[in-house]
Every structure is written in structure tokens, then in C-alpha cells.
N, C-alpha and C positions, 0 to 999 in steps of 0.2 A: 642415343636415344633407347628406351631398356631396349627389353633378346634375351628372346631366351636359346639365342647361340650362344655356346663358350661359358654357360650361367653352372657358376662349382655351388652354389647354396639357397638351399630357396626357405622365408618366410612365409607360415604357414599364420594365418591368424581367422576364425569364423569358417572354419571348411575354407577356403577359400587360399591358393597358391602362386605368391609371388617370384618364380629366380627370378637370381640374383647375382652378382658378380662379387666377390669379395672381395678383389680392389678397389672395385667402385665405391663398399659400403668404408670398407676399412681408411681412403684419401677422403671421406665424409664425415666419417664420425671417428670423432674417441673411443666412443661404446666400444665400436664393434671393433675397432684397430686395437683392442685392450685382452679385446676374443679370443680376436686371431692370432694374436702373437704370444697370450700369456700359458701359464701351466698346461692351460683346459684344452690347447690351439687343438695337438695331435686326436682328443674328444668332438671334433669338430672338423677334420678333416674331409674335405670333401667325398662323394655329393652326401652330404646331410643336412636333411631338412628343423629350420628351431621353431619351434613354438609360442608366436606370441600372446600374450596373455594382457588386459587391463586396460585393451584396445578394440580399436573396429574395421575392420577388412578396408575403410571408406578414409577412413586417417593414417593405414598406413598406406594405400597404394597413393591419398595425396603427397605421401612428405615425400615418396622414390619419386614419386614425380614433376619432385623440387632436387631431391640427392639425384639425377641422372639429367636435370635438364631441360625440361620438358615443359614444362612450369612455372611459373616463378612464386611462392607465396601470395602476393597478391593474387595471381590468378584464378590459383585454387580459394583460397579463404572469399576475394567474389565472387566465387561460384554458388557458395552457402555456408555465411560466416557464422552460422552456429557451429559447427564446423569447430572453429578459432582454440574454444578449448580443448580438442581431444590431437586435433595436431602440436598445440603446446607443450602439453602431458610431452606425448614422441617425443618431438624436438627436445626436448628437459631429459628424461631417460637416453635414448640414443646422441644427448652432449653434440648437439649437433644447434649454435649459437649462434649464428645468423639464421636460424630460421625462427631462435628465438628476435632474434633484433625487425627478422623483415616484420615479425608480427604486434610489438611493440609498433612499428610504427601504421602496421594496418589501428592496429586499434589508435592509434594515436592522430591518423590523420582519418579514417572510414566509415566504425563506426556510431550508430548512433540509437543501437536499440539501449535499453533505460537498462532492460531485464536480464542480455543476455549478460551485458557488462556487469552490475551484478551478483548475477554465473561465476563470473571468470576471478572478481575478488573475493567470496566463500569457499569454490574450493584449489587458488591458485595456491601451492605450498610453501614455507616461507621458508624455501633457501635460497643462498646467493646466486644464485644461476638469472631467477626466475626474478629479484627485487628490481629492476627496472623497469619493467615487465609491468609489477606490481603498482607500483606507484606513477607511473600509462597512466594506466587502470582505474582505478584514483583518481586520476585530477581527472581525464576525459569524465566522467562519474562525475562528479559534484559540478562542470559546468554544464553537459547539458542535462541536472537536475537545477542548479539555474538557467538556463537558459528556458526551459517548462515553466518552472515557476514563472518570471519577465512575460512568460505569455497569455503564462492563467490571468496573473495580474494588468493585466493589456486588455483583453478578454473581460476583461471585466468591467472596466475601470470604459471602455466603449459602449460595452451595455450600459452603464447607471447612464452612462452620455444622450446615447440612443435614447434609455426611455426618461431621461428629465427631458429631451426635446420636444418628444415627445406629446408627451404631456405638457406644456408649455403653450407648443401652439393647434391642441387639439384634436383634427384631425390630419394626415395624410392627404392630399390631394392630387390624384391620380394621374399618372401621366406626366409627373411633372408641371399642371400650369393649375394656373388659378381658372376659377369656372366663368364665362363669356360676362361684362359686364360688372367685372371682380377688381379690386385690386389686390396687391400681399398687403398693403396697409388695412386695407378691411378685412382679412381676414389670418395675422399675424397679431399676442397680444406684447404687451410688457415684458421685456424678459429678462431677466441679470443669473449673470454666468454664477455659478455653482460655486459657494467660496474655496479656493485651492484654486481655481483653474483660468487660464487667460486661453483666450481667441485669438 
């Protein structure tokens, strides 16, 4: 669980500070492991505050919750699906490959917003670490477009059939009953099925 106790580094973005632990970050992220062990390690010896750019405090909080095992990727994305792109970018920058893989699964199984998928497809960098995710986004987008087109065609067909039926039967009878003293034969007109359709 994330706690300020024994925190030896702070991540800051948008005026929000996140006390963290170098060991946890380094064990989860190759990006931070390299940072803490590289030539510049002495310059970031504790206590230190690393200011982040190009992201939001909401995205950082979401990813840190995953890093500290407070939530799963699916849980933080289900709370706000439009956070997905920010989480993807941050996971890519921090080299959190497990998070990227979980994002791919979320896209494949959960995302139904065509507009959001179009945005992700446009914004995803052409980088090898995003390759599988980009392919999944394109496949999911194509599938949703085909479903939407099929739904639209079915709706048009049903509307045409209903209009044809109403035109042939003359008028709708309220309550689904024939007027007293009449029969279905009296209220029906000879009909034939439209070309290309079968009953």
C-alpha cells in the first residue's frame, strides 16, 4: 500500500506531489531502475522531487495505484475509460510492459466507444512497444464499425418492412383486435412478399 512513510522520492505533476519509494519504482519500472542506477544517480539521491511533464496527476495516480498493487489496470480504466490514452503514454515512458499488455486486453474486451478508439489510433506513437496495442485498437475499431454498420442496415430493413406492411394492411387496429362484427379477412388485403425477402 502506498504511504508517505519511508518515502525517499517525490513525483510532482500539476501541483500535486506523490511521495514514493525508489525501491518500488525501480522494481516495477526499467525507466526508474536505469535512472537510479545510472551516471546521474548521485544527482537524484534522496530526498528529491522529480517534476513530470506531458501527463496529468490523474494518470500518475492511476499508474501508481497499479505499481503499488492498490488496483488493477482494468479497475483504474473502468473508472474512467477516457483515461486510457494517458495511462498508455505514461506506461510507455516508464517502460511498464505489463501495464501496456493489460491496456491491450482492456481495449480488446471492454472498449465500445468508436470515438475513443479513433483517438487512440491517431495518438499512439509508432514505436515497437506499442505495436500490439496499436494492432488491437485497429482490429477492435474495425469490428465495432462493422457492428454499427450491420445494426444500421438491419434498422433500415426493419423500417422498410414495417412501412411496406402498414401500406398493405391499410391501417393499424388499436389494441391488436379486429372491430366487432368483422374478421381478419375483411381487414386484410392480398399481399405478396417484397422481392428478395422471405417470410
